[in-house]
C-alpha positions as CSV (number, residue, x, y, z in Angstrom):
1,M,141.7,-60.8,189.8
2,K,143.1,-60.5,185.8
3,S,146.4,-62.3,185.5
4,L,146.7,-61.6,181.5
5,F,147.0,-57.7,180.1
6,V,147.1,-56.5,176.7
7,A,151.1,-55.4,176.7
8,D,151.3,-58.8,177.9
9,I,150.7,-60.5,174.8
10,R,152.9,-62.2,172.2
11,D,152.8,-63.3,168.6
12,N,150.7,-66.9,168.4
13,Q,150.0,-66.7,172.1
14,P,146.4,-69.0,173.4
15,V,144.6,-66.0,175.3
16,D,141.9,-66.4,177.5
17,A,141.1,-63.2,179.5
18,V,138.5,-60.7,180.4
19,F,138.7,-57.2,178.6
20,L,136.7,-54.0,178.4
21,V,135.1,-54.1,174.6
22,T,135.6,-50.1,173.9
23,A,134.6,-50.2,170.1
24,K,132.3,-52.8,168.2
25,N,131.8,-53.0,164.3
26,H,130.1,-55.2,162.4
27,G,131.2,-55.7,158.1
28,V,130.7,-57.9,155.4
29,T,133.5,-60.2,153.6
30,K,133.6,-60.2,149.7
31,G,132.2,-63.6,150.0
32,G,129.1,-62.2,151.7
33,N,129.8,-63.5,155.1
34,G,129.6,-61.2,158.3
35,Y,132.5,-60.7,160.8
36,L,133.2,-58.3,164.2
37,T,136.0,-55.8,164.7
38,L,136.8,-55.5,168.4
39,K,138.7,-53.0,170.7
40,L,139.7,-54.7,173.3
41,A,141.4,-52.7,176.2
42,D,142.5,-53.1,180.1
43,R,144.6,-50.9,181.8
44,S,147.7,-51.8,179.5
45,G,146.4,-50.4,176.6
46,E,144.0,-51.6,173.3
47,I,144.5,-54.8,171.8
48,E,142.1,-55.3,167.9
49,G,140.0,-58.5,167.9
50,R,138.7,-60.2,165.1
51,V,135.2,-62.8,165.1
52,W,135.0,-64.2,161.7
53,E,133.2,-67.6,162.3
54,R,129.6,-67.3,164.3
55,A,130.2,-63.1,164.0
56,E,126.5,-62.7,164.5
57,D,125.6,-65.2,167.2
58,L,128.3,-63.7,169.6
59,A,127.5,-60.1,168.5
60,R,124.2,-61.1,170.4
61,R,126.1,-61.7,173.5
62,F,127.1,-58.4,174.5
63,E,127.5,-54.6,173.7
64,K,130.5,-51.6,174.0
65,N,131.4,-51.0,177.0
66,D,130.5,-54.6,178.2
67,F,133.1,-56.6,180.0
68,V,133.7,-59.9,178.1
69,R,135.7,-63.0,178.3
70,V,137.6,-63.5,175.1
71,R,139.4,-67.3,174.2
72,G,141.4,-67.3,171.2
73,Q,145.2,-66.9,169.2
74,A,147.3,-63.9,169.3
75,T,148.5,-63.3,165.4
76,L,151.3,-60.7,164.5
77,Y,149.2,-58.6,161.3
78,Q,150.8,-55.5,159.2
79,G,153.1,-55.4,162.5
80,K,150.7,-55.2,165.0
81,I,149.1,-58.1,167.6
82,Q,145.7,-58.6,167.0
83,L,143.4,-61.6,168.3
84,R,141.5,-64.2,166.4
85,V,138.5,-64.8,168.8
86,Q,137.5,-67.9,168.8
87,D,134.9,-67.7,171.9
88,L,133.4,-64.6,173.4
89,S,131.2,-64.3,176.7
90,L,129.7,-61.6,178.7
91,V,131.2,-61.4,182.4
92,D,129.3,-59.3,185.1
93,G,130.7,-56.3,185.6
94,K,130.0,-56.3,189.7
95,T,133.1,-59.1,189.6
96,V,135.8,-57.4,187.5
97,A,138.0,-54.5,189.5
98,A,138.3,-51.3,187.7
99,E,141.4,-50.8,188.0
100,D,142.4,-53.6,186.2
101,F,140.9,-52.1,182.8
102,L,141.0,-48.3,183.3
103,P,144.9,-47.1,183.9
104,K,145.2,-45.5,187.0
105,S,147.7,-42.7,188.9
106,P,150.8,-44.2,189.5
107,Y,150.8,-42.4,193.3
108,D,149.1,-43.6,196.6
109,A,145.3,-41.7,196.5
110,D,145.1,-41.5,200.2
111,A,148.4,-40.3,200.2
112,M,147.7,-37.1,197.7
113,A,144.4,-36.8,199.7
114,A,146.2,-36.0,203.1
115,E,148.9,-34.1,201.3
116,L,146.1,-31.7,199.7
117,M,144.0,-31.4,203.0
118,S,147.3,-30.5,204.9
119,I,148.1,-27.9,202.5
120,L,144.2,-26.3,202.7
121,R,144.1,-27.0,206.0
122,S,146.9,-24.1,206.9
123,M,144.9,-21.3,205.0
124,Q,144.7,-18.2,207.6
125,N,141.3,-16.9,205.5
126,P,138.6,-18.7,207.8
127,H,135.5,-18.4,205.3
128,L,138.2,-20.6,202.4
129,R,138.9,-22.9,205.5
130,A,135.1,-23.7,206.0
131,L,134.5,-23.5,202.4
132,V,137.1,-26.4,202.0
133,E,136.4,-28.1,204.9
134,A,132.7,-28.4,203.1
135,F,134.0,-30.4,200.7
136,F,136.6,-32.5,202.7
137,T,133.6,-33.8,205.3
138,D,131.2,-34.3,202.0
139,A,132.4,-38.2,202.0
140,G,130.7,-39.2,198.7
141,F,132.6,-35.9,196.7
142,M,135.9,-36.9,198.2
143,D,135.5,-40.6,197.2
144,L,134.6,-39.5,193.6
145,F,137.4,-37.1,193.8
146,K,140.2,-39.7,194.6
147,R,138.9,-41.6,191.9
148,A,138.3,-39.4,189.1
149,P,140.2,-38.8,185.9
150,A,141.3,-35.0,185.2
151,G,139.8,-35.7,181.6
152,K,138.9,-38.1,178.5
153,A,142.1,-38.3,176.7
154,I,144.4,-34.9,176.7
155,H,146.2,-34.9,180.4
156,H,145.7,-36.4,183.5
157,P,143.2,-39.3,181.9
158,Y,143.1,-41.7,184.2
159,L,141.6,-43.0,187.8
160,G,143.1,-41.1,190.3
161,G,144.2,-38.4,187.6
162,L,141.7,-35.1,188.6
163,L,143.7,-35.5,192.8
164,E,147.3,-36.3,191.2
165,H,146.4,-32.5,188.9
166,T,145.1,-30.4,192.0
167,L,147.8,-31.2,193.8
168,S,150.4,-30.7,191.6
169,L,148.7,-26.8,190.9
170,L,148.2,-26.5,194.9
171,K,152.0,-26.9,195.3
172,L,153.0,-25.3,192.0
173,I,151.1,-22.1,194.0
174,L,153.5,-22.2,196.8
175,K,156.4,-22.2,194.8
176,V,155.6,-19.7,192.4
177,V,153.5,-16.5,194.7
178,E,157.0,-16.5,196.4
179,N,158.0,-15.0,193.5
180,Y,155.1,-12.0,193.5
181,R,153.7,-9.6,196.1
182,G,150.2,-8.5,196.4
183,I,148.7,-12.3,195.6
184,D,146.1,-13.5,197.8
185,V,147.2,-17.0,198.6
186,D,144.7,-18.3,200.4
187,L,141.6,-17.6,197.8
188,L,144.4,-18.8,194.7
189,L,145.0,-22.4,196.4
190,T,140.9,-22.4,197.1
191,G,140.6,-21.7,193.5
192,G,143.1,-24.0,192.7
193,F,141.3,-27.1,194.8
194,L,138.3,-25.9,193.3
195,H,138.8,-25.3,189.6
196,D,138.1,-28.9,188.5
197,I,135.4,-30.4,190.6
198,G,132.7,-31.1,188.3
199,K,134.9,-33.6,186.4
200,V,134.1,-35.9,189.2
201,Y,130.2,-35.9,188.1
202,E,131.6,-34.8,184.3
203,F,132.7,-38.1,183.7
204,S,131.3,-41.3,184.3
205,F,134.8,-43.8,185.0
206,E,133.7,-47.3,186.3
207,R,134.1,-48.7,182.6
208,A,135.3,-46.5,180.0
209,V,135.8,-42.8,180.9
210,E,132.4,-41.6,178.9
211,Y,130.5,-38.4,179.9
212,T,127.5,-38.5,182.0
213,D,124.4,-36.7,180.9
214,R,125.0,-33.8,183.2
215,G,128.7,-33.6,181.7
216,Q,127.8,-33.2,178.3
217,L,125.1,-31.0,178.6
218,L,126.3,-28.5,181.7
219,G,130.0,-28.8,182.0
220,H,132.2,-29.4,184.7
221,L,132.2,-25.3,184.7
222,V,128.7,-24.8,185.4
223,M,128.5,-27.8,187.8
224,E,131.6,-26.3,190.1
225,V,129.8,-22.9,189.9
226,E,126.5,-24.8,191.6
227,L,128.5,-27.4,193.4
228,V,130.5,-24.2,195.3
229,G,127.2,-21.6,195.8
230,E,125.8,-25.0,197.7
231,K,128.7,-25.2,200.2
232,I,128.5,-21.5,200.6
233,Q,125.1,-21.4,201.8
234,T,125.9,-23.9,204.2
235,I,128.7,-21.2,206.1
236,P,127.0,-18.7,208.2
237,D,128.3,-15.1,207.0
238,F,130.6,-15.9,203.6
239,P,131.2,-12.6,202.7
240,E,129.5,-11.8,199.1
241,E,132.3,-10.4,197.4
242,L,134.8,-13.1,198.3
243,A,132.3,-15.6,197.0
244,M,132.3,-13.9,193.6
245,L,136.1,-14.1,193.8
246,V,136.1,-17.8,194.3
247,K,133.4,-17.9,191.2
248,H,135.5,-16.0,189.1
249,M,138.7,-18.1,189.2
250,V,136.2,-21.2,188.5
251,V,134.6,-20.0,185.5
252,S,137.3,-17.8,184.0
253,H,140.1,-20.8,184.4
254,H,140.1,-22.2,180.8
255,G,141.5,-18.5,180.0
256,S,139.5,-17.4,176.5
257,L,136.0,-18.0,175.6
258,E,137.1,-20.0,172.8
259,F,137.8,-22.6,175.0
260,G,134.9,-23.0,177.2
261,S,135.0,-20.2,179.3
262,P,132.4,-17.6,179.8
263,R,134.5,-15.3,181.0
264,V,138.2,-13.9,181.0
265,P,140.5,-14.4,184.0
266,Q,140.3,-10.4,185.6
267,T,142.1,-10.8,188.6
268,L,145.6,-11.4,189.5
269,E,144.7,-15.1,190.8
270,A,142.7,-16.2,188.0
271,M,145.3,-15.2,185.8
272,I,147.8,-17.1,188.0
273,L,144.9,-20.0,188.3
274,H,144.8,-20.0,184.6
275,Y,148.7,-19.9,183.4
276,L,149.7,-22.9,186.1
277,D,146.8,-25.1,185.3
278,D,147.8,-24.5,181.3
279,L,151.1,-25.5,181.8
280,D,150.2,-28.9,184.8
281,G,148.1,-30.8,182.0
282,K,150.6,-30.0,179.0
283,I,153.6,-31.1,180.7
284,Q,151.8,-34.0,181.9
285,S,150.7,-34.9,178.7
286,I,153.9,-34.1,176.5
287,Q,156.1,-36.2,179.4
288,S,153.3,-39.3,179.0
289,L,153.7,-39.4,175.3
290,M,157.2,-39.5,175.9
291,E,157.3,-42.3,178.2
292,K,155.0,-44.4,176.2
293,E,156.9,-44.0,172.5
294,Q,160.7,-43.4,174.2
295,T,161.7,-42.7,170.6
296,R,164.1,-39.6,170.3
297,W,161.1,-37.9,168.2
298,T,157.6,-38.0,169.6
299,S,154.9,-38.9,167.2
300,F,152.8,-35.5,166.3
301,H,150.6,-34.4,168.6
302,R,147.1,-33.2,167.8
303,A,146.3,-31.3,170.7
304,Y,149.7,-29.1,170.7
305,G,150.1,-29.4,166.8
306,R,153.9,-30.8,166.8
307,N,155.8,-33.6,167.7
308,F,158.2,-33.5,170.4
309,Y,162.9,-34.1,170.7
310,R,163.3,-36.1,173.9
311,G,166.6,-37.0,172.5
312,G,168.4,-40.5,172.8
313,G,169.4,-41.6,169.9
314,G,172.5,-40.7,166.9
315,E,171.8,-38.0,164.8
316,N,170.4,-39.9,161.6
317,E,168.3,-42.2,163.8
318,D,164.8,-41.7,162.4
319,G,161.4,-40.6,165.3
């Protein structure tokens, strides 16, 4: 197991630890000598690494998204800790634990999965129960579903994030439907479960969170319709209209054409799914920003076009 993490590195500290290379850039000094600028990461964050000596030799040993053992010295430069790399060697990815290098949900994946399955198995509609059960009994899918992130950067971008987000969404659904009449709760819960399942194949997440070829070329909405269609084909006498309504929730849950939905929500259940999905994603990302920065005002959030007030300081304290 990894013993030294980025967040623990202090000025003037000798470093001998394994990191994931998330960026690798070559440069040339004014004197004509080559150097490397690296981004070295683990689950606690990123740190810049500089290679000033033997840069060309060390550069041949690794590529971006490789694991490397770094020996060097931490230094404070312009208010930030960086590493002056003295030596570096490639590490076999099979010998490292992915959870050391990618952040993960603070909640236990098996416990979350058990709660999610309990909610969905309580549904009354036998066809929808059979549909979700077809996914539950797919061991390969469930393994990925419990580990996948919900996104690359904006919300729940960590191992187990997709499961955490999906369970949170199902809980929101159960609360909201108490306030309205005429809602098909089973249909809505099924849509909540299925709305992002394509992300288990849209992203690779063994090292860094990256888009797969399928993710780039198809996107999770297309893959979800394919996955749902395949499972429905295995269920005898699944109603055609019910299949259409399930797929509509999947393809419309982004809410608008500009955000990637080929259709806008056109049923009550699809509307509720879109707004609750959007709510859960936004609240998680804003809370994450507040927890990370611990300032009276957060930095500007580009996705939402604003910074956020969290209080906790004097009136004239800068954020």
